[in-house]
N, C-alpha and C positions, 0 to 999 in steps of 0.2 A: 504493500500500500504506500510506496514512496511517492512523494508529490514532486512533480517537475515544475519548479517555480520559475525557471528561466525560460520556459516556453512562451511563445506569443499568447497562448491561452493556457494559463497554469492548470494543471490537471493531475489526477492520479488514476487515469483510465488508459494510460499508455497511448496517447494520441500519436506520438512519434512512430509507433509501430503500425499505424494505419494511415498511410499518407493520403489516401483518397478522402477519408473522413476528415482528416486534419485540414486539407485544402478546402473542403466544403464548408467547414465551420469558420475558417479564416475568411472565406468569401462572404459569409453572413455577418461577420464581426463588424465591418464598417457600417452596415445598415443599422446594427444595434447602436453603435456610437452616435450615428446621426439621430436616431430616435432619442437617445439619452440627452443630447444637447438641445433637441427641439422640444421635448416633452418631459424631461427630467426637471430637477429642482431649478427654479427660475432665479436668476441673478446671483448665483452662488458658485458658478462653475470655476471661477478663477481663485476662489478662496482656499486656504489650506484648512482641512478639517481633521480633527483628531479621531481617526477611524480605526476600527479593528478589521484586519484582513485575514481570511482563512489561509493558513500555511500548512496545515496538517489535518489529519482526521482522528488522531488519538485524543483521549480525554486530557492527557497531561498538559498539552500546550498547543491547541489547534489554531490559536489566533495570535496575530502580531498587531501591536498598536503603534501608530505613528501618524504624523501629519501627511495628508494626501490631498491633492487636488482631484476632485471627483472624476474628471475625464481621464485621469491617469490611474484610477483605481484598478486593481488587478482582479477583475472578475474571472472566475475559473470554474472548473467542473470537478466536483468532489463527490465521491461515493463513500459511505461508511465502510469499514472493514468487512470483508465477506464472512459469513457464518459457515464454518466447515460442515459439509453434509446437511445443509439446510433443507428441510422438507416443508411442503405446503401444510398449513396448520388447520385449514377449514375447507368446507364445501365439498363438492364431488371429487376433488382431487386430493383430499386430505391424506397425508402420509406419502405422497409422491415427491420425488425430488423437485426442488424449485427450478423454474425454467430460466435459462440464461438467454434464450432467444424467444421471440414471440410465437406462440402456437398459431398456426394459420387460421384456425377457426375463431380465434379470439382477437384477431388483428383489428377489426372495426371497433368493438367496445373498449379495448385497451387504448387505442389511439384517442378515442373520445374522452376517456378519463384524463389522459396526459394533457391534451389540448385544453380542456376545461380548467385543470389546475394551473397550467402554464399561463392561461389568459388572465388569471387573477393577479399575477405578479406585476406585470407592467401597468395594469389598470390602477393599482393602488398608488404607484409612483405618480401617475398622471393626475389622480385625484388630489394628491397632496403637494403638487409642485409649487404652489404659490404661498404656502404657509411660512416659508423662511422669512418673508418680508414682515411678518407680524409675530415672530417668535418671542416668547416671554423671557427667555434668557439664553445665554450662550450654551448652557448645559442642555436645554431643551432643543435648541437648534441642532446641536451635534447629534442628539438622539434621533431626531427626525431624519437627518441625513444618513445616519447609520441604518435605520430601518429601510430607507430608500435604496441604498446600494445593495443591501442584502436581498430585498425583493427582486432587484435586477439580477442578482446571482441566482436566485431561485428560477428566474426565467431561463438562465443558461442551463440549469439542471434539466429542465423539461425539454429545451431545444436539443440538447445532446441526445436525449433518448429518441426524439423524433428523427434526427439525422442518422443516428447509429442503427436504428431498428426498423424504420418505416420507409426508407428509400425516397423516391420522388414525392410520394404523398407526404412524407414527413417534412421534406424541405419546403413544400408549398404551405403546409400548416405553420411552419416556423416563420415564414414570410408574413402570413396572415396575423400572427401574434403581434407584429409591429405595425400592421395596417389598421387594425381595429383601434378605437380610441374611446376612452371613458367618457360617457355622456354624449357621444356623437349621435346625431339623429339618423344618419344614413349608414353608419358602420360602428355600432356601439360594442362594448364588451359583452361577453356571453351572459354573465350573471348580473341580476338587478342591482345588488348592493354595490357593485363595482362601477356603476354608472351614476351614483349619487354624488353630488358635490360635497367636498370637504373644504369649506371656506373658513372655518374657525378651529381654534385649538381644542375646544370642547368636543367638536366632531372628531378630531384626530385622536384624542385620548379615548373616546368611546369606541371609535373604530378599532384601535389597536387592542383595546380590552376585549371587545365582544366579537368583532369580525375576524381579527387575527386568532382569537381563541377558536372560532369555527375552523380557521385554517389549521390550527393544531390538531383538531379532531379529524379533519379530512386527511391531513398528512399521516396521522397515526394509523388511520384505516388503510391508507395506501401502503404504509410501511409494512403491513401484514401481507402484501400481495405475493402471490405465487410467482410473479414475474420479478426475479431477483434484482435486476438493475433498477427497477422502479422502487422496490422496497428499500434498497440501499441508498438511493438518492434522497428519498423522503426522510430516512432516519437522520441523515446529516442535516437536512433542512430544518428538522425539529430543533437542533441545537441552536440555530439562529432565531427561529420563531419564538423561543422562550423570551428572548430579549425584547421582542416587539410587544408581547403581552406585559412585560415588566414596565415598559415605557408607558403604556396606557393605564395600567392599574395604579402605578405610583403617581402618574400625572393627575388622575382624578382624586386620589387620596390627598394630594397637596392642595388641590382646589377646595376640597371639603375642609381641610384643616384651616385654610385661610378664611373660608366662609364662616366656619364656627367661631373663629376669633372675632371677625367683624360683627357677627350677631351678638356676641357677648358684650361688645363695646357699644352697641346701639340700644337705646331704651326700648325700642319696638322690635328688636331682633331682626332688623331689616338690613340685610347685607347689601342690597342694591344702593341704598342711600349713601353707603360708604365705599362704593365702587367695586363691589364684589359680585360673584355669581350666586344668585339665590338658589336655594335647594329645590323649590318647585320647578324651576327652569331646568336644573340639572336632571331632575326626574323625567322631564319631558324628553330630553336628549337620550337618556337611558332607554325609555320606552321605544323611541324610534330605532336606535341601533340594535337593540336586542331583537325586536321583531324583524328587522331586515336580515339579521344574521341567522335567525332560526330558519328563515326561508331558504338559506343556502344549503340546508341539509336535504332539501327536496321533499316530495310528498311522503307522509309517514307510511302510506300503503303504496308500495312501488314495485312494479314488475322489473324495472331496470335494476333496482337494488337487489332483488332476488337473483337476477341473472348474474350480477357481479359477484355476489356471495357464492352462488353455486359454482361459478367458473373459477373461483379462487383468486379473483382480481382485487377485491376490496373487502376487508374483514371488518369486524367490530373493533372498538377501542381496546387495545392491549389483548387482542385475540390470542396470541401465542404465549402470553405471560402465564406461568404455571399458577394454577389455582384460581384464575379469574373466571373461567367458564368450564362447566362439566361437559356440555354438548357443543361440539364444533361442526356438526352436520346440519342441525336445525331442520330435520325432516319431519319432526313431530311438534305438536304444541302450537299455541297461538299467543299473540300479544294484543292487549286491548288498546284500540285506537279511538280517541274521542271524535264524535261527529255531531254537528248541530242538527236538530230536527226543525221542521218548518214552523213549529210553535215556539221555537227558541230554547226548548229543553235540550239537554245534552244526553247522548246515548253512547255506550261503549260497544264498539264493534270488534269482535275477535278476528284477528288477521293472522294468516300463517306466518311463522317466525321469519322465514327468509324474506318475505315481502315487507316485514316490519323493521328491517335492519337500519333504515334511515331514522326511524323513530327511536330505536335503541341508542343510536349515536347522539341524536339530539337530546335525549333525556340525560345521558351522561354529561353532555355539555352544560345543560341547565343546572345540574347538581353542582358543577364546578363554579358556575356563575353565582349561585347562591352563596358559596363560600366567599367569593369576592365581595358580595354585598355585605356580608357580616363584617369583613375587614373594613369596608368603607364606613359602616355605621359606628365603628368603635370610637372615632374622634368625636362624633356627635354625642354619643353616650358619655364619654369622658368630660365633655363640656357641659353636661347637664341639660342638653337640648332634647326636646321631645320628638322632633322630626326624624323619621327613618326612611331611607331609600329602599325601594323594593323592585324586584324583577316584575315586569308585566306578565300577565298570563300568556301562555303560548297561543291562546285564542285571539289575542289582540293584534289588530293591524296586519293581518296576514294577507299575502298575495299568492301563496302556494299552499295547497292542501285543502282539507275539508272546511276550513274556516275562511277561505279566501273570499267567499261571497256573502259572508255574514258579518254583522257589526257587534263587537264586544268591547267592553271597557277593560282597562288594565287589570281590574280585579277579577275578570272572567265573567262578569254578568252581561247579559245581552242588552242591546239597545236598538231602537229604530232611528236614532238621530245621528246622522253622520257628523254633524257639527259637534256633538258631544264627544265623539271619538277624536275629532281633530283637535279639540281642546286639550287633549293629553299628549299632543305632539308639538314639536317646535314650530313656531310661526314666524312671520316676517318681523314682528316686534322683537322676538327673542334674538333673531339673527342680527337685526339692526343694533340692539343693545350690545351684543358680543362684539360686533365690529367697532362700536364706539369705545369699548374697553381696550381692545387689542392695540389700536393705533399702529405705531411703528415698532419694529423689533427692538428689544432691549439687548444692546451689544456690548455693554460694559461688563467687565469681569466681576463676578460675585454679586451682580445686580439681578433683580427679578421684577417682573410686572406686579402691580399691586393686587391683582385678583388671584394670585397663586402663591402658596408658601414656598420658600426656598427648598431646593432639593436636599435630601439627606443621604443619598446613595451615590457616592462618587464613582466615576468611571475609571477602572483599572487602578484603583487606589490613589487617584490624583486628588489634590485638595479641591474643595468646591469653588475656589477662586481661580482655578486653572483656566488658561486661555484655550478653551475647546475649539474655537474658530478664530482664525487670524487671517489677515489680508495677505 
């Protein structure tokens, strides 16, 4: 698993041993750089950013930290170390040796999975490209740009699989990944949440908390794949995805800490009068991004999910971890899926287990999100404040699944009033207020915008007044 760091494309997949593949990827590389300059972080390409770059795949020291201008960042192709004699852990092929090449009959669905995952990576960079101009601190700006370069490296991971294993079709798909654009009317990104604008840092922190957490669960499910190159790619991507969720969760926690302080200082506990982000507005943003992110799991009753599981392409969360599941075939039993009735009541519909694997993944995701809410509410409890943040019901604001055509409030109760639903989501007034707060970027060392508490988690053990971004 040695890493060739001197190659034009750093890698640990022996590109030098496959000259045809190497030339093809090097031919795609300039188009990627053009995309990065045109649709990557705006106004920051010439600055030096204190970034980590993957240089190995072992746990002991896989990343190197240094100042880098983003166009010079060393994007590469990294797979986690192979697991000797790995076998497929689930589905109809359970117990068989993992595939090193694509089985012919699975070519279509496997390519679809890789393209869909790959499309999310450049999409999030495009969504976040203008946030640098309103960053609340150098620390936050650096974290944003670290997320961006790693999402771009995740794009490289999927593009490598397309080039290496899918021939001309794969090359065409790789070109399309750079042609689609987040929010474009005529050529948008594949999944809805990746076409939503991210114009504020509250959006960004919610996105990296909830949408990147969906990414964690999707990558973890693909890391179980019987197609070993995909599994190994996703395992390594998960090491980077953890930082993205850290950025989101700690960012919101710092907003809550600052809001709690401002509420304590105000006789009416009104954080807005003191230039803060009030908790009801924060709750509306949580409602929006959680509902958008749940939709990314797909329909809870899904024939495609059943096909992916049966074929050994996409498993459940931690499918192969010892003791997690007793049954890896899912040929028997059912799982209850909620559905709304015409009279507004809720019924539970038993669905065959394989068809319910999207639901199982989403439920595991929501359990983890609940733990996040507990951590976020701790500063409110410590401050003696009564307000508590809550996850919205999975019935709320859905665009996919059985609740897509029904109206429900965040507590899960039905309503006939679309305006009542909209009242629990961010509106133009919220966005205008946040834009008035954000103003220009805070670029002084150890300084922070007034609406967020200073960071308490230094990067690479650097002091918090470290110059994370410099000219």
